[in-house]
C-alpha positions in Angstrom: 26.1 -48.3 48.0 25.4 -47.1 44.5 27.9 -49.3 42.6 26.7 -52.5 41.1 27.9 -55.8 42.4 30.7 -57.5 40.4 29.9 -60.3 37.9 29.5 -63.8 39.4 29.3 -66.8 37.0 26.5 -69.2 37.7 27.4 -72.0 40.1 30.1 -70.0 41.9 29.6 -70.0 45.6 28.5 -66.7 47.1 30.9 -65.2 49.5 30.3 -62.2 51.8 31.4 -59.2 50.0 33.4 -56.8 52.0 32.1 -53.3 52.4 33.2 -51.2 49.5 35.5 -48.3 50.3 35.0 -45.5 47.8 38.3 -43.9 48.8 40.4 -47.1 48.8 42.0 -49.0 46.0 39.8 -50.4 43.2 38.2 -53.8 43.6 39.9 -56.9 42.2 39.4 -57.4 38.4 37.0 -60.0 37.3 38.4 -63.4 36.7 37.2 -66.5 34.8 36.2 -67.4 31.3 34.9 -64.7 29.0 31.6 -65.5 27.4 30.8 -63.4 24.3 27.2 -62.5 23.5 27.7 -63.8 20.0 28.6 -67.3 21.4 25.4 -67.7 23.5 22.8 -66.1 21.1 20.1 -63.5 22.0 18.8 -63.5 25.5 15.2 -62.8 26.6 14.3 -61.8 30.1 11.2 -63.7 31.4 9.5 -63.3 34.8 10.9 -65.6 37.4 9.4 -67.5 40.3 10.2 -65.0 43.0 9.1 -61.8 41.2 12.4 -61.0 39.4 13.4 -61.5 35.8 15.5 -64.5 34.5 17.7 -64.4 31.4 16.8 -67.3 29.0 18.3 -67.9 25.6 15.8 -67.4 22.9 16.3 -70.8 21.3 15.4 -72.4 24.7 12.0 -70.8 24.8 9.0 -73.0 23.8 7.4 -72.0 20.5 3.8 -71.1 20.5 1.7 -71.2 17.4 0.0 -67.9 16.9 -3.0 -68.0 14.5 -2.9 -65.7 11.5 -5.0 -62.6 11.8 -8.4 -62.9 10.1 -8.5 -61.2 6.7 -10.6 -58.0 6.4 -14.0 -58.6 4.9 -14.4 -57.6 1.3 -16.5 -54.6 0.5 -17.1 -51.3 2.2 -16.6 -50.9 5.9 -20.0 -51.0 7.7 -19.0 -48.1 9.9 -18.2 -46.0 6.9 -21.5 -47.0 5.3 -23.4 -45.9 8.4 -21.5 -42.6 8.6 -22.2 -41.9 4.9 -25.9 -42.7 5.4 -26.1 -40.3 8.3 -24.6 -37.5 6.1 -27.0 -38.3 3.2 -29.9 -38.2 5.6 -28.8 -34.9 7.1 -28.5 -33.4 3.7 -31.9 -34.7 2.6 -33.5 -33.4 5.9 -31.9 -29.9 5.3 -33.1 -29.7 1.7 -36.6 -30.9 2.8 -36.7 -28.3 5.5 -35.7 -25.6 3.0 -38.6 -26.6 0.6 -41.1 -26.9 3.5 -40.1 -23.4 4.7 -40.6 -22.0 1.2 -44.0 -23.6 0.9 -45.1 -22.2 4.3 -43.8 -18.7 3.2 -45.9 -18.9 0.0 -49.0 -20.0 1.9 -48.6 -17.3 4.5 -48.0 -14.7 1.8 -51.2 -15.8 0.0 -53.1 -15.7 3.3 -51.9 -12.2 4.1 -52.9 -10.9 0.6 -56.3 -12.5 1.0 -56.8 -10.8 4.4 -55.7 -7.4 3.0 -58.1 -7.8 0.1 -60.9 -8.7 2.5 -60.1 -5.7 4.7 -60.2 -3.3 1.7 -63.5 -4.7 0.5 -64.9 -4.4 4.1 -63.7 -0.8 4.2 -65.3 0.0 0.9 -68.5 -1.6 2.0 -68.6 0.3 5.3 -67.7 3.7 3.7 -70.4 3.4 1.0 -73.4 1.7 2.5 -75.2 2.6 -0.7 -75.0 5.0 -3.6 -75.4 8.6 -2.4 -77.3 11.0 -4.5 -75.4 14.1 -3.5 -72.3 15.7 -4.9 -70.3 16.1 -1.6 -67.5 13.7 -2.7 -64.8 15.3 -4.8 -61.8 13.7 -6.5 -59.0 16.1 -6.7 -56.1 15.7 -9.1 -52.8 17.5 -8.5 -50.4 17.7 -11.4 -47.0 19.2 -10.8 -44.6 19.8 -13.6 -41.0 20.6 -12.8 -38.8 22.4 -15.3 -35.2 23.5 -15.5 -33.7 26.1 -13.0 -36.4 25.5 -10.4 -39.5 26.4 -12.4 -42.5 24.3 -11.7 -46.2 24.6 -12.4 -49.2 23.0 -10.6 -52.6 22.1 -12.0 -55.5 21.2 -9.7 -58.7 19.7 -11.1 -61.8 18.5 -9.3 -64.3 16.1 -10.6 
């Protein structure tokens, strides 16, 4: 039975409805006074006592005083302030890390240069434990001059 039950005004006794015959003649038309929606005003459905909903006219509902919402506090939102502070802190930490890395790089470069200078000085000290009196060390200068069309000349001089 998918068809809705016909309208029954309040206070009318309930009779047993006959089984509807979908192939038979149409049911009797509704009878009684016609109540227009504009005559009764807007209707609100509220939960009833037995789990269903009951239609109640809006003007019959009790009025409940609802307090006005509290106004927003003046000033900047505290959450926005915390978020901005986190961003400023992150930027400051990033800039600080950049400058610290630059200082470490300068210190490491200076240390490496000092170690290279110490290694060169140690090598010179080991190679020449003292002044030698002989002439077995030679300094050779090679000078190559390149000219046009593949001509080049080489000069070798020993000291």
